[in-house]
N, C-alpha and C positions, 0 to 999 in steps of 0.2 A: 295471705299474702306472703310470699317467700321471704322478705326481708323485714319480717317482724316476728318478734319474740312474742307470747302472749302469756298473761297472767289473770285470773279472775280472784280477786282478793277482797275480803273484809274489812274491818275495822283494824287499823294497826295502831301501835303504840306511840303517841307523838313525844319527840325529843324536842324540848323547848329550844328554840333558835337562839335566845341568849344566853343559853349554857353553854353553847359551843366554845370548846377550849383551843380549837385548830387556829384561831386569828385574836388578834388585837387591833381594835379598829383604830386606824391613825397613827399606831404606833410600828414602824418599819424598822426591822431587825438592821443591822449596820451591812451584814453581808449582801442584803438585796439590794440596796442604796447602791453600792460597790459594783454590782453586777454591769458588766459593759456589753455582754452578748449571750446567746443562748446555746451553746454546743450542741444541742441536740438538733436544732435548725439555726444554722448561722445566718441564713436568709431573712429570718424574723424580724419584722420591723418593732413588734411588741409582743409580750407573752403574758398570758392569765396565768397568774402564780396560783391563785386561790379561787374557786368559785363554787359557793354554798348555797343551797336554797331549801326553803321549808314550804310544803304545800299541805295544805289539810282542808277538809270541809266540816264545819261546826254548826250547830243549832244558833239561830238567831230569831227570836221570838216565834212567830207561828212558821216560819220557813228555815232555810238554811243560808249560809255564806261560804263562798271560798276564799280562804286567807292564804295570799301568797308573802314570802319574805326572802330578800336576797341579799348576800354580799358576795362582793368580788374584790380583789387585787390584781392590777395591772401593772407590768412594769414597762416602761417606752424605752426602747434599744436604739431607734435611729430616727432620724427627721421624718421618716415616712410613717412613724408611729405615733406622730404628735396629733393626728385626728382623734386617737383615743381620749382625748381631753374634751371632745365635742361628746357630750353624754344627751341620750334621747331614750326615753321611755314611752312607748305606744300604750295607748288602753283605749277601750271601747266606752265612749261617753255617753251616748245616747239614753235619754232616761234614766241617767244615773247609774246603768247598769254596772261599770266598773269605777273604782274609785282610788286615787292614789293617796296613801297614808304619809308615814313619814318618809323623808327622803333626806341623805347625809351624803356628802363627798369631801374627801380629803385629799388633796394633792400634796406630796412629800416631795420636795425638790432635792438634788443629789447634795446641797449643803445643808440640808436638814431644816431648810424654812419650809414652813407649813399654811396650806391656804385652807379654812373650812368653810363649806356652804351648806346651808340649811334649805328649807322646803322653799322660804319666802325668795331665796335667790333664784330658783328656778322659774322658769316662765311657761305658759302653756301655749302651744302652736295647734289650733284646730286644722286637722288634715281634710275632715270631710263631715258630711251630716253625721256622720257615726263615729269616726275616730280621731282622737287627738293625743297630744305628746307633750310630754314632759321634758324640757331642753335646758341645757346650760353649756357654755364653753368655760372650763375651767382657766382660772387666770394663772399666766406665768409659766404655762407648761414649757417643759425643756426636754432634751433627751437626758436618760438617766432619771426621771422622775417616776415616783409611784403613786397610782391612784387607786383610793380606796372609795368603795360605792356602797350604800345600802339604801334599800327602799322596801316599802309595803304597798301591797296592791290588795284591795277587797273587791270582790264581785258576787253579783247575784246568780250568775251562772254556777250551776253544779251539775250539768248533765255532761259538757263537754270542758275540760279543766286547762288551764294554762300549761302549755308544752314547756318541758325543760330541755334546751339545747348542752351537750355534752361538748360540742365541737364548735369554732369559731374559723374566721378566716387566719387566724393567727395561732400558734400553739398554744395548749393548756396543760398546766404541770397537774392540777388536781379539779375535778369537777364532780361534785355530789350532791344529791337530792335527797330529802327524807320526808317520807308522806305521813299522814295519819288522817283517815277518813271517818266520819260518824258511822257507827255500826249498821245505820240504817240502808246504807249505800253499798253497791257492790259495782266495782269498777273494771274493767279491761284496761291492761296494760299493753302498751304498743310500743315495742322497742325497735327501733330502725337504725340501719347502717351495721348492724351485727353479724350479718347473715354469711360474711366471707371469712370470719374469725374462729378459731379453735374453741371449743365449749366444753367443760365439764363441770359436774355436779359434786360439790364438796361441802359436806356439813349443813346441808340444807340451801347453800347458796350455788348459783351458777357462777363460775368463772370463765370468763370470756377473754381470749389473748390474740393478738396481733403484733408480731414484733414485739416492741417496747411497750405498745399499750395493753392495760390490762383493766378488766371491767369486773366488779364485784357486785351480783345484781341478786340483792335479798328482797325479801318481801317488804321491806320498810326503808331501807337504804339503799342507794345505787350510787357507786363511786367508781368512775374513771379516771385513772391516771395516765400521764404521758400521752396525751391526745395531739395527733399531729395537726397542722393546719390543714384546713379544707379550702384547696386552691382549685380554681377551674382548670377543666380539661377539656379537650375537643369533643364534639357529639356527645352531650348529654342531655338530659330533659332540663331539671332544674338541680342545683347543687344541694336543694333541700330533701332530694330523693336520696342522697349519699350521705347526710348528715347524721353523726351519731347522735340520737334525741330520742325522748320517750313523750308519749301522749296518752292521754287519759279519756275513756269514754265510758260514762254510766252504764251498767249493762241492766241491774235491777233496784228495785225500792222495796225496802220491807216495813211495812207498818208497824205500830206499836203491838197489834194484836198477832204479828207473824206474817199475816198475808203478803204474799209478793207480788209486786207489779212489775213487768217486763218494760224495759226503758229502751233498751235497745232493741230497734226494730229486725224483722226479717224482708229480704227484697219485695216479695209479694206485698207486703203492708207499705214499703216504699213506694212501689209503683202505684198503688191504689190512692194513695194520698196525694202524689202528684197529679195521677189523672184527672182527681176530681178537685183539686186546689184551685182556687179563684184566679190566683198568679200564674197558672200553668195551663192545666189541661181543659178548664174551661174558657181559656181563651181562644181556642181554635175549635172547641166543639160547640160553643154557643155564639149564634149569631148576633146577638146584642153586643158581643165583643169582637166580633171579626167582620160583621155582615158588610160593612162600609168598604173592607178591602175586597172581599168577595164582589160586591156589585162594581167597583171599579174595575174587576178583570174582565167583566162580561163583555164578549165579542171577540175576545182576542183567540178562542178555540172553534173549532168547526168539528161536527160530528165524525167526519171521515178522517180525520187526524188521529194515527195510531198513538198509542200511550206514551210512547218517549216522546214524541214530538211535541204532544200535551204538556208533557212535564219539562221540556225545555224552554217551552213558550213561557209558561207559569214563572219558571226560573230567572228568565230574563226580564219578565215583568216587574218582579220584586226587584232585581239590582238595579232596574232603569228607573223605577218611580219611588224609590225609598231611600233616601240619603241616610248613611249610617252615622250614629251617634258614638261619641267617643267615650264610652261607658261598656262596663262587664259585668254581665250579669246574666244568669241561666232561665231566671223568671221574667214576666212582665211587670213593668212598673205602674201602670193603670190600666191601659187595655190596648189591644191591637189597634181597634179604630181610632183611639186618640195618638198612638204614635204614627199611624198611617196618615192622619190628618193635620198633624204638627210636621211632617215630613221629616222625622228626626227618631229613626228606631235603633236600638241596641243590635248587634249581630243575632243575638237569640232570638229577638222580638221578630226580626226578618225572616228566620229560619222558621218561627212558627206560625206566621203569615205564610210562609209556602206550603207548611203542612195543612193548614185549612183551606189552602186553594187547590192541592194536589187531591184531599179527600173530597173536596167538592166536584172535582172532575172523576171520581171514581177510581183514583190511583190509590194502591194500598202504599199509603204512608203514614210515618209517626215520629214524634221527636226522641231525640237520644240524648243522654245527659252523657257529659265527657268531662275530663278535666285536662286543661290544656298542658302542653308539655312544661310552661313555666310555672305551673300551679302546683303541678307534682303528680306522681304515678297513681293511676286509680287502684282501688283496694276490693276488689270482688267479693273478698272472705269477709266483710264487715257491711252492715247495712247502714252506713252513714252517708247521708245525703249531702252533708256538707264538704265532702270529698270533691263534689263538682263544681265547676264555675261556668259553665257554657253549654249549649244547646244546638246541636245539629239535626240533621234529618237523614232518615233512613226510609229508603222506599224499595219495594220490589217489583219490580216491572218488566213484564215477559218473562218472568221466571228467574229473573237477574237481580243481584243485590246491587242499590247505590248507595253510597255515603255522600251527602250533598251540603254544600255551604254556600250560602249566600255572601255578598260584600265585597265581590271583587268582580268587575264586569269583564275583566280578561281571564279570569279562571273557567275554565270549560265547566260544564255540568257534570256531576258526578267526580268532580276533584276537591278534597278538601284542602283548606289553607294547612300549611305546615304544622302551625301550632296545634290544631285539633287532631293531629296523627299520633295519637299517645294511646298505644296499645288496645285499648277495648272501652266500651261505653255501654250506658244501660238504656235499653229500649222501654219507653213507656206507652205500650201498646194495650189496650183493655185487653184484661184476661190473659194478657200474654206477655207479661213483663219477663224481660230477659237481658244479660249479658250478650253483646256482640262484640267478636274481635273485630277491630279496626284493620282492614287489609288495604294500605295504601297501593296505588299504582305506582309502578316502574317510572322513573324520570329518567329520560335518555336525551343525551346529546352527541350527534353524528356529525363529522367533517370529513367532506371530499377536496382535496386539495390538490391542484395540478400546477406544478412549477415548470420553469424551463431556464437552463443556464444560458444566456447569451454570449455573444464573442467579445464584449466588453466586461464580462464578468457580472452583470446585473441577473437577478433572480426573480423576475416578475412571476406573477400568477394569479389564480383566482380560487377562491374559497367557497364553497356551498356549505352553509352549516343547516342542521335539520334539529328540531327540537320536540319533544312531547314532554307531557306531565307537569311537574313542577319547573323543570327548565324552559318548557314553552312558555308558562306564565311569566317567569322573570325576564325572558327574552322579549315577549310582547309589550312587557312594561318598559323595558328599555328603548324600544322601537317607538311605542306609539305614546308614551308619556314624557320622556326625557328629551331636553333640547337636542338640537341637532348637533351642537359640539360633541356631545355625549354618544353619540352615535358612532363618531369615528374610531373608538375603541370597542365597537361592540361585540367584536369577535375575541377580544381580549379576556375570554374566562379564565386565562392561565394568569401567572403573575407576569409574564412579558406582553408588553403593549403593541401589539402588531399593529401597524399604520394600515388603515384600510382606505378606499374611495370607491365612487361608484356603486355606492349599496343599492341595493333593491330586495324587495321581501314578497313573499306569496301566502297566502292564508292569514293575514293580520288579523281578522275577525271571524275566520270560519274554524272554529275551536275543534271542531271533528276531525281535522287535519293536521299534519304535522305544520309547525311554523318552520319556512324556510328563510334564509337571508344568504343571498350572494354578493360577494366584494372581490374587489381587485385588490391586491395587496404586493408588497415587496419585500422579499425576503433576505435581500441582499446583507443589510446589516448586522443579519443573525447569523451569517457564515463568516468563517475565517479561511484565510488562505496564506500560502506562503509562495515563493518561488516555483516549487513543484507540487504543492498539495492543497486540495480544499476540502475544509471541513464544515457538516452542518449536522445539525439536530432535527431529525424529523418530527419529533414528538412536541413540537413548540406549543401546541395548542391542549394538551391534557390539563386537566386541574392538579394531578398528583405527580407533578416533577419531582416534588418534594415529600418526605415522610410527614404526614401531618400527626404522628404520635411520637413525640419527642422524649418523654418521659420513660425512665427504664422500667419503673414500676407503675401499676395504675390500680386504685381501691374501687373504681366504678366502673360500672357497665359502660361499653359503647352502645351508643343508642342512638341509631339514626332515625330520622323522621319517616323515612322511605327508602325503598331500594332504589339503586341507580345504576347506570350505566354510560359508558363512554366509548366510541369508536371513532377511528379515525383512518382514513385511506389517503395514501400520499403518491402521487405520481412524480416522479423527479425526472426530466429529460435534459439530455447535454448531446454535445457532438462528439460522438464514438471515436472520430478520427482526432479529435482533442486530448478528450479524458479517456482515462479506463478505470474501472473500480479497483481502489485499492485495498479497502477493508469494509465489509458490512456487517452489523450487528447479529448478533446469533439469534436466529428463531428460536423461540422458547413458549412454553406453555406452562403455567403453575398455578397452583389453587390451595385454598384453605381445606385439611382434612375432609370437611363436610360439605364442601362445594359450596360453602357460603359466600365465598369470593373467587374470582377467577381471573387469570391474564392471559391473553394470546398475543404474540407479537412475531410477525413472520417479515423478513426482508427477503427480497429476490431480485436478481437481474432478469427482468421479463424477457428483453431483447437488447441487443446491442445500441447504449444510449438512453435506457430505459429501465428506471430501478422503480418498484412499487414497494410500500411498506403498509402494512396491517397491524393495527393496535386495537385490542378492544379489552376493556375492563368491566367487569360485572360484578357488583355488591348486591346479592339475593337475599342476604339475612339482614335484617336491620337491628338486632342486639346480640351482643357479644359479651360474655361474661368475664368478670376480673382474671379468671384462670385461663381464659383464651387470648389475653392481652399479649402475651409475649408472640404467641403464633401470628395474631393480626398485625403487630407491630412488625415482625419480620416480614410477612407479606408485603406489607406497602413499602418497607426498605429494598427489597428485592426489584419490586416495581419501579421506586424511583432510580435505582440503578440502571434498570433496563432504559428508563426513561431518558437517561442522561448520556447514553451511547452515542456515538457519531457514525454518520457516513462519510468515508473519506475516498476522495478521488484523486487521482494521480495525473498529472499533465504529462502527455506523450511526447 
């Protein structure tokens, strides 16, 4: 994977955590207490001054245990940073797999008063059947306070270890992790977020820099200094995809006699394991798990139906007969029959039901494992099944590929939910396991607007909106599921709420066609006039009247879930004996160098008393690397400037 550095290491010398000299728990230097701001980030509400971790895998009885210890020191700078006094430590409690050892916290106030909390002061909150959390709200938290936290965690998991995050939503002065693993194990080290930084090797270490941020990546110690806060940017998957962090995956285990056991699998093995798994492949291939679903769908297909029409009918059957459970899992909880009978199925279970039905109808279909956008980017280079959290359907019908997902009766067949549009997925097809690139369809919004200036200065008109793809799904939802009041602003896709009335729609449930809405509206309040001039902006309906990219620099990819386009045609008519054109916006075309995005704008006086304006924005590329950010930002700034230009008429 592009944004991962990789090491395969064996036993490393262990530096005892208690011997660290970089900190003195609960004893805060005067200069730290006197801090009032953080010059490197004056907007920071708090700052992590030190964050040290030690991670090791050691023998315990006949097995091994993962030991993790952490110390952190945080300074609260503003009232917004007071939430740092609310401490929570999640852990996997099921069957006692993970256990919290010692916990200590000390809050030191600016006047040097201290409050010390021990393990008994923390309470346990059970989050689910699998996860719990140790929590506490530190007393008397105040601006200027310093929080020291130390805790230990022990885990029976030694294949996939606890990850370490160098970066949080506040700046960090120093973050360091030391590791020591038993010599029987070999681990892959997956470093993330360092791909756009400058790298060099020096004295057996990798030195990585980006501005003031410096990372020293050794085989036993990983130190990152001056880490900026990780703050949200528009159009990303999840911040975790860009966070500076390290993860560990066991690749090999060596027995005492030296024989090596491969732990990290290959994709062929992963595919085979999933295909024959009771909670996955056997659910849609064995009728004792899905037979009741198949029987319930009998009679909805006819022999003369073409394959695609059959597939759509089965897709509609699942959507209409199986309510969705509010759970996320890529596997089946009990059985597809059980979920069907209980009328409660996860999205993945519904999609596996559809696989069973399609295969029964002799349609070439198979499940595909994906990582949703909020879960993180997929990693095709590493055969780690835990990177996935969802299952969709892949089918080939009449030689054409389809990515299919149930769960929304307003989403057309072959259109994925936006959360599943995350680069690629792994196809579980017997003896044909493979990664498939997810190719989302383009989402389009098209507007035809006809306005006429009356003698009284009113500007009534009509707008016809046409939507396809994700835009159509959202518009249909507004039209069919929202209240009547919300329909009034239905055409207000931009920040301007254009009042509408007498709305009508076409193709509300005919998903194979464009969804169309027609509305009467009044443009009057969006025009300005003087004694001699009339001004109006023709691009009222575009979503991009403002530049969405405000930051001067960006560390993350721009990652759209799908390509999109907007088109607007405006016909504006007026009395040529009363008004004349004073000024029209300049017609222009511009694009990014690789044609990943383009804009066309044309304004012309088609005849006396008739102005026509044509605008289109096309974004064909879904991902832009940080080094392209300046060009993308400039492109949308130029688009916003064009969208702000006005037509000017002069009274005769």
